[in-house]
KEKE-3310 file (N, C-alpha, C; in steps of 0.2 Angstrom, whole numbers, plus 5000, padded with zeros to 4 digits):
npx = (5364:5352:5343:5343:5339:5328:5322:5325:5324:5326:5338:5352:5362:5379:5390:5403:5414:5419:5426:5430:5421:5415:5413:5410:5394:5394:5390:5380:5371:5358:5348:5355:5369:5367:5382:5387:5384:5383:5373:5379:5392:5403:5410:5424:5428:5425:5430:5438:5430:5422:5436:5437:5421:5426:5436:5433:5423:5430:5435:5428:5418:5398:5386:5376:5375:5374:5374:5379:5367:5361:5363:5374:5392:5398:5392:5395:5407:5404:5398:5403:5414:5407:5400:5410:5412:5400:5391:5374:5364:5359:5349:5347:5334:5327:5319:5319:5314:5318:5335:5336:5332:5344:5358:5350:5350:5364:5366:5358:5347:5337:5327:5328:5314:5311:5306:5293:5292:5299:5288:5278:5281:5282:5278:5280:5293:5293:5293:5304:5315:5325:5328:5322:5320:5309:5313:5308:5310:5303:5309:5317:5308:5296:5304:5302:5288:5285:5280:5279:5290:5286:5273:5263:5250:5249:5259:5255:5251:5256:5266:5258:5254:5268:5270:5257:5262:5274:5265:5259:5270:5274:5287:5293:5286:5287:5302:5303:5307:5316:5319:5324:5323:5333:5334:5319:5313:5301:5293:5302:5296:5282:5282:5288:5279:5265:5271:5271:5257:5253:5260:5272:5286:5301:5313:5323:5339:5349:5357:5362:5356:5345:5342:5336:5323:5315:5317:5310:5297:5294:5292:5280:5267:5263:5251:5246:5253:5246:5236:5237:5239:5228:5220:5227:5228:5210:5204:5193:5205:5202:5201:5192:5179:5182:5175:5180:5177:5169:5169:5173:5184:5194:5200:5207:5209:5215:5232:5233:5237:5244:5258:5260:5266:5277:5283:5286:5294:5305)
npy = (5500:5492:5499:5497:5485:5487:5491:5481:5471:5459:5448:5440:5423:5419:5406:5409:5402:5406:5419:5426:5425:5436:5449:5451:5447:5455:5465:5460:5465:5464:5467:5468:5458:5439:5434:5418:5408:5397:5384:5384:5379:5367:5359:5357:5368:5381:5388:5395:5400:5409:5418:5424:5431:5442:5448:5450:5461:5472:5478:5486:5480:5480:5468:5458:5447:5428:5417:5403:5392:5396:5382:5375:5374:5383:5397:5407:5409:5417:5426:5434:5438:5446:5455:5463:5465:5478:5472:5467:5453:5438:5427:5409:5396:5407:5407:5409:5424:5427:5427:5434:5447:5450:5450:5457:5470:5475:5473:5475:5462:5451:5440:5420:5413:5397:5384:5374:5380:5394:5400:5399:5408:5417:5432:5436:5435:5447:5458:5459:5471:5479:5466:5467:5466:5448:5434:5419:5402:5389:5375:5371:5371:5363:5351:5348:5347:5337:5336:5341:5357:5363:5359:5373:5376:5367:5375:5390:5395:5396:5407:5417:5419:5424:5437:5443:5443:5451:5461:5467:5470:5482:5481:5481:5468:5451:5441:5430:5413:5400:5400:5383:5379:5382:5382:5387:5403:5406:5398:5405:5416:5415:5409:5422:5429:5422:5425:5439:5441:5438:5447:5446:5455:5454:5443:5427:5425:5411:5410:5423:5423:5425:5435:5450:5444:5439:5453:5461:5454:5458:5473:5487:5485:5493:5497:5495:5503:5514:5514:5517:5530:5536:5533:5540:5555:5558:5561:5572:5586:5592:5577:5561:5554:5546:5543:5530:5525:5518:5512:5514:5525:5526:5528:5517:5514:5523:5518:5508:5513:5521:5512:5507:5516:5522:5508:5506:5521:5514)
npz = (5297:5302:5297:5285:5284:5288:5275:5266:5253:5243:5249:5250:5250:5256:5256:5270:5266:5255:5253:5237:5234:5241:5236:5224:5225:5232:5221:5216:5215:5223:5237:5253:5256:5262:5274:5276:5290:5292:5288:5274:5278:5283:5298:5301:5296:5299:5307:5299:5290:5297:5302:5289:5285:5298:5290:5277:5284:5292:5282:5277:5270:5269:5274:5281:5295:5296:5309:5319:5327:5346:5352:5345:5348:5340:5345:5355:5347:5336:5339:5345:5337:5329:5334:5337:5322:5320:5311:5308:5312:5309:5316:5317:5319:5329:5344:5356:5366:5375:5374:5360:5365:5372:5365:5354:5360:5355:5345:5326:5323:5312:5316:5314:5307:5312:5318:5328:5337:5337:5329:5335:5346:5338:5339:5351:5349:5338:5345:5351:5354:5344:5337:5319:5312:5306:5299:5286:5286:5280:5276:5285:5294:5287:5289:5303:5303:5297:5284:5265:5259:5249:5248:5253:5257:5272:5274:5276:5288:5295:5290:5290:5302:5306:5299:5305:5318:5314:5311:5319:5329:5325:5317:5303:5285:5288:5280:5265:5263:5254:5240:5231:5218:5207:5191:5186:5185:5182:5191:5202:5203:5203:5219:5225:5220:5228:5243:5243:5242:5251:5263:5264:5261:5256:5252:5253:5244:5236:5224:5212:5203:5205:5209:5201:5197:5208:5214:5206:5206:5221:5218:5216:5203:5189:5187:5200:5206:5202:5204:5217:5217:5211:5224:5232:5227:5228:5243:5250:5253:5267:5272:5279:5269:5250:5235:5223:5209:5211:5221:5238:5248:5260:5276:5280:5266:5261:5267:5264:5249:5252:5259:5248:5238:5246:5247:5232:5228:5235)
capx = (5363:5345:5337:5345:5337:5321:5319:5327:5318:5330:5345:5356:5366:5385:5396:5411:5419:5420:5429:5430:5411:5409:5411:5401:5388:5389:5387:5370:5362:5355:5349:5358:5368:5369:5386:5382:5393:5378:5371:5382:5400:5402:5410:5429:5426:5417:5433:5440:5420:5421:5436:5435:5419:5425:5442:5430:5418:5433:5439:5420:5412:5394:5381:5371:5379:5372:5378:5378:5363:5361:5364:5383:5396:5402:5387:5398:5416:5402:5391:5409:5416:5401:5397:5415:5410:5394:5384:5368:5365:5355:5351:5345:5332:5328:5315:5318:5314:5324:5341:5337:5336:5350:5359:5347:5356:5370:5367:5353:5345:5333:5326:5326:5312:5311:5303:5286:5291:5301:5280:5271:5285:5283:5272:5286:5301:5294:5291:5307:5321:5330:5323:5319:5314:5309:5310:5305:5315:5299:5312:5315:5301:5293:5304:5301:5281:5285:5279:5282:5291:5282:5266:5259:5244:5256:5263:5253:5247:5266:5268:5254:5256:5275:5266:5252:5267:5276:5260:5254:5273:5274:5292:5293:5288:5294:5305:5299:5312:5322:5317:5328:5323:5337:5332:5316:5311:5292:5295:5304:5291:5276:5285:5288:5270:5264:5271:5271:5251:5249:5261:5278:5289:5307:5315:5330:5341:5354:5360:5361:5354:5336:5338:5330:5316:5315:5317:5303:5290:5291:5289:5271:5267:5261:5243:5247:5255:5242:5229:5238:5244:5223:5217:5230:5224:5206:5204:5197:5210:5199:5198:5184:5178:5176:5172:5184:5177:5162:5171:5171:5188:5195:5209:5214:5216:5222:5234:5237:5238:5255:5263:5264:5268:5282:5290:5286:5300:5312)
capy = (5492:5490:5507:5495:5480:5484:5492:5477:5466:5453:5442:5432:5420:5418:5403:5415:5400:5408:5425:5426:5427:5442:5459:5451:5447:5462:5467:5458:5471:5463:5474:5464:5450:5438:5429:5414:5402:5390:5380:5384:5378:5360:5359:5358:5374:5385:5396:5400:5408:5416:5425:5426:5436:5448:5452:5457:5466:5474:5481:5491:5477:5478:5462:5454:5439:5421:5412:5396:5392:5394:5376:5377:5374:5392:5402:5413:5414:5419:5431:5438:5442:5447:5459:5469:5474:5481:5469:5464:5446:5432:5423:5401:5391:5408:5405:5411:5432:5434:5429:5437:5451:5452:5448:5464:5475:5477:5472:5474:5456:5447:5429:5419:5408:5391:5380:5376:5388:5399:5399:5401:5412:5426:5438:5438:5439:5450:5465:5462:5482:5480:5464:5472:5461:5439:5427:5414:5397:5387:5369:5365:5370:5359:5345:5347:5345:5332:5341:5344:5362:5365:5365:5380:5376:5366:5382:5396:5394:5399:5411:5422:5420:5430:5443:5447:5446:5460:5471:5470:5473:5489:5481:5480:5461:5448:5440:5424:5407:5401:5394:5380:5380:5391:5385:5389:5408:5405:5394:5410:5422:5409:5409:5426:5430:5422:5428:5444:5440:5434:5453:5447:5459:5452:5436:5426:5421:5407:5413:5430:5425:5424:5444:5452:5441:5444:5462:5459:5453:5463:5479:5485:5486:5500:5498:5496:5510:5521:5515:5520:5537:5539:5534:5548:5560:5556:5563:5579:5591:5590:5571:5562:5547:5549:5539:5531:5517:5514:5511:5516:5527:5531:5530:5509:5511:5529:5516:5503:5515:5525:5508:5505:5521:5519:5501:5507:5523:5510)
capz = (5294:5304:5292:5280:5284:5286:5269:5257:5251:5242:5253:5248:5253:5251:5258:5273:5266:5249:5250:5234:5231:5243:5231:5219:5230:5236:5218:5209:5214:5229:5243:5258:5255:5267:5276:5280:5294:5298:5286:5271:5280:5283:5303:5302:5291:5304:5311:5290:5288:5303:5299:5283:5287:5296:5288:5274:5287:5294:5277:5275:5269:5272:5275:5288:5296:5298:5314:5320:5332:5352:5352:5341:5352:5342:5344:5358:5344:5331:5343:5351:5332:5325:5339:5335:5318:5321:5306:5310:5316:5307:5320:5314:5324:5335:5345:5363:5363:5381:5371:5356:5369:5376:5358:5349:5363:5352:5335:5323:5322:5308:5319:5306:5313:5308:5319:5331:5346:5335:5324:5344:5348:5331:5343:5357:5346:5333:5348:5355:5354:5343:5332:5315:5306:5304:5291:5286:5283:5280:5274:5293:5299:5287:5290:5309:5309:5291:5275:5261:5260:5245:5253:5252:5260:5274:5281:5277:5295:5301:5288:5291:5307:5306:5295:5306:5324:5312:5309:5329:5335:5320:5310:5294:5286:5284:5271:5264:5261:5250:5234:5230:5210:5201:5182:5182:5185:5183:5199:5208:5203:5207:5226:5228:5220:5232:5249:5242:5241:5259:5265:5262:5255:5257:5247:5254:5236:5235:5219:5208:5194:5206:5212:5197:5196:5214:5214:5201:5208:5222:5214:5215:5200:5187:5189:5210:5207:5197:5209:5226:5215:5212:5229:5239:5225:5230:5248:5249:5260:5276:5279:5279:5263:5241:5231:5218:5206:5214:5231:5244:5250:5267:5279:5278:5259:5262:5272:5258:5244:5254:5257:5237:5233:5247:5242:5224:5230:5236)
cpx = (5356:5342:5338:5341:5330:5318:5321:5323:5322:5337:5349:5361:5370:5388:5400:5414:5423:5420:5429:5424:5409:5406:5407:5396:5387:5389:5382:5369:5360:5356:5354:5360:5369:5377:5382:5389:5392:5377:5377:5391:5400:5407:5417:5430:5423:5423:5434:5435:5423:5426:5440:5430:5424:5431:5438:5426:5422:5436:5434:5415:5406:5386:5376:5379:5375:5376:5375:5373:5365:5364:5369:5384:5401:5400:5391:5404:5409:5400:5400:5414:5414:5401:5403:5412:5406:5390:5378:5368:5358:5353:5346:5337:5329:5318:5315:5320:5322:5332:5343:5337:5342:5353:5359:5352:5363:5371:5358:5351:5339:5333:5324:5322:5307:5308:5298:5286:5293:5294:5277:5274:5284:5280:5279:5293:5299:5294:5299:5312:5323:5332:5319:5319:5315:5310:5311:5311:5311:5302:5316:5310:5296:5297:5302:5292:5280:5282:5285:5286:5287:5276:5262:5256:5247:5257:5261:5248:5255:5268:5263:5255:5265:5273:5261:5254:5269:5274:5259:5262:5277:5282:5288:5291:5289:5297:5307:5306:5312:5317:5321:5328:5328:5338:5327:5314:5305:5293:5295:5301:5285:5278:5285:5280:5267:5263:5272:5262:5251:5255:5267:5282:5299:5309:5322:5333:5345:5357:5359:5360:5343:5335:5333:5324:5311:5311:5309:5298:5289:5291:5284:5272:5267:5257:5244:5248:5249:5234:5229:5238:5232:5221:5220:5225:5213:5204:5201:5201:5204:5196:5194:5182:5177:5175:5174:5182:5173:5165:5175:5178:5189:5200:5211:5215:5220:5229:5238:5242:5245:5258:5264:5264:5276:5286:5288:5295:5304:5316)
cpy = (5492:5496:5499:5489:5479:5486:5483:5472:5459:5451:5442:5431:5417:5412:5409:5409:5401:5417:5428:5428:5433:5447:5456:5448:5451:5469:5467:5460:5467:5467:5473:5457:5446:5431:5424:5409:5397:5385:5378:5382:5373:5365:5361:5363:5379:5390:5398:5403:5411:5422:5429:5431:5442:5451:5455:5460:5470:5481:5486:5489:5477:5469:5462:5447:5434:5417:5407:5398:5395:5387:5374:5378:5382:5398:5408:5413:5418:5426:5435:5442:5444:5456:5465:5472:5479:5480:5467:5455:5442:5427:5415:5400:5397:5407:5406:5420:5435:5435:5430:5446:5456:5454:5458:5472:5479:5477:5473:5467:5457:5439:5429:5411:5402:5383:5378:5383:5390:5404:5403:5405:5419:5432:5439:5443:5443:5457:5466:5470:5475:5471:5467:5467:5451:5437:5419:5408:5390:5380:5366:5368:5366:5354:5341:5344:5338:5334:5341:5351:5366:5365:5367:5383:5370:5374:5386:5397:5402:5408:5417:5423:5426:5437:5447:5449:5452:5466:5474:5474:5480:5489:5478:5472:5460:5448:5433:5420:5409:5397:5392:5378:5384:5388:5384:5397:5406:5402:5399:5413:5419:5410:5415:5435:5430:5425:5432:5445:5437:5437:5452:5450:5458:5445:5435:5421:5413:5407:5420:5428:5425:5432:5446:5451:5439:5448:5466:5458:5458:5469:5480:5487:5489:5500:5496:5502:5520:5521:5521:5528:5541:5538:5539:5554:5561:5562:5571:5583:5590:5584:5569:5554:5551:5544:5534:5524:5516:5511:5517:5521:5531:5529:5522:5509:5516:5524:5514:5505:5519:5522:5506:5510:5521:5515:5504:5511:5517:5510)
cpz = (5299:5299:5284:5277:5285:5276:5264:5257:5249:5245:5249:5247:5249:5258:5265:5269:5256:5250:5245:5229:5232:5240:5227:5220:5232:5228:5214:5212:5219:5236:5250:5257:5265:5269:5278:5280:5296:5292:5278:5272:5282:5292:5301:5297:5294:5305:5302:5290:5291:5303:5293:5280:5291:5295:5282:5276:5289:5289:5274:5272:5273:5270:5282:5287:5299:5301:5315:5328:5338:5354:5349:5346:5349:5338:5350:5354:5341:5335:5346:5342:5331:5329:5337:5327:5317:5317:5310:5310:5311:5312:5320:5321:5331:5338:5351:5364:5370:5377:5366:5359:5370:5369:5354:5355:5362:5345:5335:5322:5318:5315:5313:5312:5307:5308:5324:5333:5342:5331:5330:5347:5344:5337:5347:5357:5342:5339:5351:5352:5353:5337:5329:5310:5303:5300:5290:5284:5285:5279:5281:5294:5296:5287:5295:5311:5301:5287:5270:5259:5255:5244:5255:5259:5267:5283:5279:5283:5299:5297:5288:5299:5311:5302:5301:5313:5320:5313:5318:5331:5332:5318:5307:5293:5282:5279:5270:5263:5258:5246:5229:5225:5207:5195:5179:5184:5186:5191:5203:5208:5206:5215:5231:5227:5226:5240:5250:5246:5249:5264:5265:5259:5258:5255:5247:5245:5238:5228:5213:5206:5198:5211:5210:5199:5202:5218:5210:5204:5215:5223:5215:5208:5198:5189:5197:5209:5207:5200:5215:5222:5217:5218:5233:5234:5225:5236:5244:5254:5266:5277:5274:5272:5256:5241:5221:5213:5206:5219:5237:5248:5258:5272:5280:5269:5257:5265:5266:5255:5244:5254:5251:5236:5239:5245:5236:5226:5231:5229)
residu = (MET:ALA:ARG:ARG:VAL:ALA:VAL:ALA:ARG:THR:PHE:LEU:PHE:VAL:PRO:GLY:THR:ARG:PRO:ASP:ARG:PHE:ASP:LYS:ALA:ALA:ALA:SER:GLY:ALA:ASP:LEU:ILE:ILE:LEU:ASP:LEU:GLU:ASP:ALA:VAL:ALA:ASP:VAL:ASP:LYS:ILE:THR:ALA:ARG:ASP:ASN:VAL:VAL:GLU:TRP:LEU:ARG:ASP:GLY:GLY:GLN:ALA:VAL:VAL:ARG:VAL:ASN:SER:ARG:ARG:SER:PRO:HIS:TRP:ALA:ALA:ASP:ILE:ALA:ALA:ILE:THR:ALA:THR:GLY:ALA:ALA:ILE:MET:VAL:PRO:LYS:ALA:ASP:ASP:PRO:GLN:ALA:LEU:ALA:GLU:LEU:ALA:GLU:ARG:LEU:PRO:VAL:ILE:ALA:LEU:ILE:GLU:THR:ALA:ARG:GLY:VAL:LEU:ALA:ALA:PRO:ALA:ILE:SER:SER:VAL:PRO:GLY:VAL:VAL:ARG:THR:ALA:LEU:GLY:HIS:ILE:ASP:LEU:ALA:ALA:GLU:ILE:GLY:VAL:ASP:PRO:GLY:GLU:ARG:GLU:ALA:LEU:LEU:VAL:ALA:ARG:SER:SER:LEU:VAL:ILE:ALA:ALA:ALA:ALA:ALA:GLY:ILE:ASP:SER:PRO:ILE:ASP:GLY:VAL:THR:THR:HIS:LEU:GLY:ASN:PRO:THR:ILE:LEU:GLU:SER:ASP:VAL:LEU:TYR:GLY:LYS:SER:LEU:GLY:PHE:SER:GLY:LYS:LEU:CYS:ILE:HIS:PRO:SER:GLN:ILE:GLU:THR:ALA:LYS:ALA:ALA:LEU:THR:PRO:THR:SER:ALA:GLU:VAL:ALA:TRP:ALA:GLU:LYS:ILE:THR:ALA:SER:LEU:PRO:ALA:ASP:GLY:GLY:VAL:ALA:SER:VAL:ASP:GLY:HIS:MET:VAL:ASP:PRO:PRO:VAL:VAL:ALA:ARG:ALA:ALA:ARG:ILE:LEU:ALA:THR:ALA:ARG:ARG)
# end
């Protein structure tokens, strides 16, 4: 599961109260589904949702589970139940590297960073062994700092902080937050391409209709692949540097080309 989390591009949320949707979501084309016990579940339904998720996972289902936050009275029961299934866990409002370290000893963890404290702790969080990926919860973060979540400039530092922290820690690049607009795929595509331009390699989705658009936007274009293939073919056998279309090609350029080709092969 840790490997699947690391390479996945599209993640589809499904409320834990809707077990009738679990199999459909798994067949939606999303790289992974996230069974949600937190925001999508009313407090009176938390136990039922947890039971639904555990039953589906024990029957062979594969998913990440977003548990309730550490400050929730449901945290301990969520962790105990999901740990027994072996599923990966998404930890909301992640801001405490030590707490994540204790959990990540048992299960792969996606740290959902959606507070100012979490952004400031991103380097330490990304370096925790067993934290496979980080994700941005930009809507909660925007509410905390008092900005519109659609104002990209206001959240630029937060997004870049997660990308740089992940690269420094040697984990796969982060997953960008949801696009709440469901009726216009152009808005979704713009959001995904913007995140990709900053270094994000995944997208949280809230409806199956978003999957194909997000996946296409995160996939290298034919022009990008052609460029990368040209770069990798340009270097002499003994290494060194080369020139392609008037630009010098050295190891960092080759590394970028290799990354594009690896992403395309996924």
